[in-house]
C-alpha positions in Angstrom: 45.5 -31.2 -43.8 46.9 -29.4 -40.9 49.5 -32.1 -40.3 50.2 -31.6 -44.1 50.7 -28.0 -43.8 52.9 -28.4 -40.7 55.1 -30.8 -42.6 55.4 -28.4 -45.2 56.1 -25.5 -43.3 58.9 -27.6 -41.4 60.4 -28.9 -44.7 60.5 -25.4 -46.0 62.1 -24.3 -42.9 64.9 -27.0 -43.1 65.4 -26.2 -46.7 65.8 -22.2 -46.0 68.3 -23.1 -43.4 70.4 -25.5 -45.7 70.5 -22.6 -48.2 71.1 -19.7 -45.6 74.7 -18.5 -45.7 76.3 -16.9 -42.4 79.5 -14.6 -43.1 81.5 -13.3 -40.3 83.7 -10.0 -40.7 86.5 -10.0 -38.0 87.8 -6.1 -38.0 91.1 -5.5 -36.4 89.9 -2.2 -35.2 86.4 -0.5 -34.1 83.4 0.6 -35.4 83.5 4.3 -36.1 86.7 4.3 -37.6 86.2 5.0 -41.3 88.6 2.4 -42.9 86.8 -0.2 -41.1 83.2 1.3 -41.5 83.9 1.3 -45.4 84.9 -2.0 -45.6 81.7 -3.1 -43.7 79.9 -1.0 -46.2 81.0 -2.4 -49.5 80.8 -5.8 -48.2 77.4 -5.4 -46.9 76.2 -3.6 -50.0 77.2 -6.7 -52.0 75.0 -9.0 -49.9 72.2 -6.5 -49.4 70.0 -7.9 -52.2 70.5 -11.7 -50.9 67.8 -12.7 -48.7 69.7 -16.0 -47.4 73.0 -14.5 -46.9 73.5 -13.2 -43.1 76.4 -10.8 -42.5 77.9 -10.5 -38.6 80.6 -8.4 -37.3 82.9 -8.6 -34.5 85.5 -5.8 -33.5 89.0 -6.5 -32.0 89.6 -2.9 -31.3 93.5 -3.2 -31.4 94.1 0.5 -32.3 93.0 1.4 -28.5 94.6 -2.0 -26.9 96.4 -4.9 -28.1 98.4 -6.3 -25.2 98.6 -10.0 -25.0 96.3 -10.2 -22.1 93.6 -8.6 -23.6 93.8 -10.6 -27.0 93.5 -13.6 -24.8 90.4 -12.0 -23.4 89.2 -11.1 -26.7 90.0 -14.8 -27.6 87.8 -16.5 -25.0 85.2 -13.8 -25.7 85.0 -14.8 -29.3 85.0 -18.5 -28.1 81.9 -18.0 -26.0 79.9 -15.8 -28.1 80.2 -18.2 -31.6 80.4 -21.4 -29.6 77.1 -22.4 -31.3 78.1 -20.9 -34.8 79.7 -22.3 -38.1 80.3 -19.9 -40.7 80.1 -20.1 -43.9 83.2 -17.6 -44.8 85.0 -15.6 -42.3 86.7 -12.4 -43.5 89.7 -10.9 -41.6 90.3 -7.1 -42.0 93.9 -6.0 -41.5 96.7 -7.8 -39.8 95.7 -8.0 -36.5 92.6 -10.1 -37.3 94.6 -12.3 -39.7 96.9 -13.1 -37.0 93.9 -13.8 -34.8 92.5 -16.3 -37.3 96.1 -17.7 -38.0 97.1 -18.6 -34.1 93.2 -19.8 -33.3 92.5 -21.7 -36.4 92.4 -25.0 -35.1 90.2 -24.0 -32.1 87.8 -21.6 -33.5 87.4 -22.4 -37.1 86.5 -25.4 -39.3 89.3 -26.6 -41.6 86.4 -26.4 -44.3 85.8 -22.9 -43.8 87.0 -20.3 -46.4 89.0 -17.6 -44.6 89.2 -14.2 -46.6 91.9 -11.5 -45.9 91.5 -7.8 -46.8 93.9 -5.1 -46.1 97.2 -6.6 -45.4 100.3 -5.1 -45.1 103.6 -6.3 -45.7 102.3 -9.9 -46.8 104.3 -12.7 -46.6 103.3 -16.5 -46.8 104.0 -17.2 -43.1 101.0 -14.9 -42.3 98.8 -17.6 -43.6 100.9 -20.9 -43.0 98.8 -23.8 -41.4 95.5 -22.0 -43.0 94.0 -24.7 -45.6 91.4 -22.5 -47.3 92.4 -18.9 -47.6 92.8 -16.1 -50.1 92.7 -12.2 -50.1 93.7 -8.9 -51.2 96.9 -7.3 -49.8 97.5 -3.8 -49.1 100.5 -2.7 -51.0 101.8 1.3 -50.4 104.8 2.2 -52.7 107.1 3.7 -50.1 109.6 4.1 -52.8 107.6 6.3 -55.2 106.4 8.2 -52.4 109.9 9.1 -51.3 111.0 10.0 -54.8 107.8 12.2 -55.1 109.1 13.9 -51.9 112.3 14.4 -53.3 111.3 15.7 -56.7 108.8 18.1 -54.8 111.4 19.1 -52.4 114.9 18.8 -54.1 117.3 19.7 -51.2 115.8 17.5 -48.8 118.1 16.0 -46.6 116.1 14.6 -43.6 112.8 12.5 -43.4 111.0 12.3 -40.0 108.6 9.2 -40.0 106.0 9.3 -37.5 104.4 5.8 -36.8 103.2 3.7 -34.0 104.3 0.3 -32.4 101.2 -1.9 -33.6 101.2 -4.9 -35.8 100.2 -2.6 -38.6 102.6 -0.1 -37.9 105.6 -2.8 -37.5 104.4 -4.3 -41.1 104.7 -0.7 -42.7 108.0 0.1 -40.8 109.3 -3.4 -42.5 108.3 -2.0 -45.9 109.9 1.4 -45.5 113.3 -0.3 -44.0 113.4 -2.5 -47.1 113.7 0.6 -49.5 115.6 3.0 -46.9 119.4 1.4 -48.1 118.6 3.3 -51.5 118.5 7.1 -49.8 120.6 6.7 -46.9 123.6 8.1 -48.9 121.7 11.3 -49.1 118.9 11.6 -46.9 118.7 11.3 -43.1 115.7 8.9 -42.1 114.7 8.9 -38.6 111.8 7.0 -36.8 109.5 8.2 -34.4 107.3 5.3 -33.0 107.5 5.8 -28.9 106.8 9.3 -28.3 103.5 11.5 -26.9 102.2 14.2 -28.7 104.0 16.9 -26.5 107.3 15.3 -27.7 106.5 14.9 -31.4 105.7 18.6 -31.4 109.1 19.4 -29.8 110.5 17.2 -32.5 109.1 18.7 -35.5 109.8 22.2 -34.1 113.5 21.6 -34.2 113.4 20.3 -38.0 115.1 22.7 -40.6 113.4 23.9 -44.0 115.0 20.9 -46.0 113.1 18.4 -43.7 110.0 16.5 -44.6 107.5 14.6 -42.3 106.4 11.2 -43.2 103.0 10.6 -41.4 102.4 6.8 -41.5 100.3 6.2 -38.5 99.4 7.4 -35.1 96.5 6.4 -32.9 98.2 5.5 -29.9 100.9 7.1 -28.2 103.5 5.8 -25.8 101.5 6.6 -23.1 98.9 4.0 -24.5 96.4 6.5 -24.9 94.2 6.1 -27.9 94.0 9.2 -30.2 91.0 9.6 -32.2 92.1 10.6 -35.8 90.0 14.0 -35.6 92.1 15.1 -32.4 95.5 14.0 -34.0 95.1 16.1 -37.2 93.7 19.0 -35.1 96.6 18.8 -32.7 99.0 17.9 -35.7 98.0 21.0 -37.4 99.0 23.5 -34.3 102.3 21.9 -34.3 105.0 25.0 -34.6 106.8 23.7 -37.8 108.6 26.1 -39.3 107.5 26.8 -43.1 109.4 28.7 -45.9 108.2 29.9 -49.2 111.2 27.2 -50.8 109.1 24.5 -50.1 110.2 24.4 -46.6 108.9 21.2 -44.3 106.2 19.0 -46.3 103.8 17.0 -44.6 103.3 13.7 -46.2 100.3 11.7 -44.9 100.7 8.1 -45.7 97.3 7.5 -44.3 96.1 8.5 -47.9 97.9 5.6 -49.0 99.4 7.4 -51.9 100.3 4.7 -54.6 101.4 5.2 -58.6 
């Protein structure tokens, strides 16, 4: 009787193992970054009542560091951490994670493993070239309609200062901006700031005229390589000496809100 009971338990264990599903979320950024946390919450919420589905997460932390040496270290870390795992679905969140999956697809992932991408800026087919089983959701920011809105609210606008960062995501959004910039170049000067520290940004913005506007795209790391938490950025930015006037003055447009019409 004991043998039969033991056999039944082993059979149930095998059956459960066969029916269980493991999902891996690869985040481009870090835990505590609201964007990443919100995506995790939504994914985990949808699987919360599924007893046989297990969700794991790994964070690339590329807001803080994204040098080739670091990314190579992260590759070896991933290789060691998950060498005994085979995932049923891998979810790549944001551009850095998708780039990592694409670069190491042959070494780290089974060709049968479905890859799902989320929040990809400036999507083009080359970003998923060579990945056999993949689908996902892109993140489109309507740059043109944002600029049109700026002009409609500030008719005398003659300059836009675009504050961005030199990262995979920042570069992707830059391409989207460059694609629509020719439409406005005859009437508006567009200047990009993507290699300054906060003091230099303060000096730059202080010299803007009342017919200028700031388009804040991304800035989590300045040219010194120092990571800037979003609360510090916004608190510091609120204190910048930006001249304002009653006739609309300088508008600050936060692209982090991803306003799309």
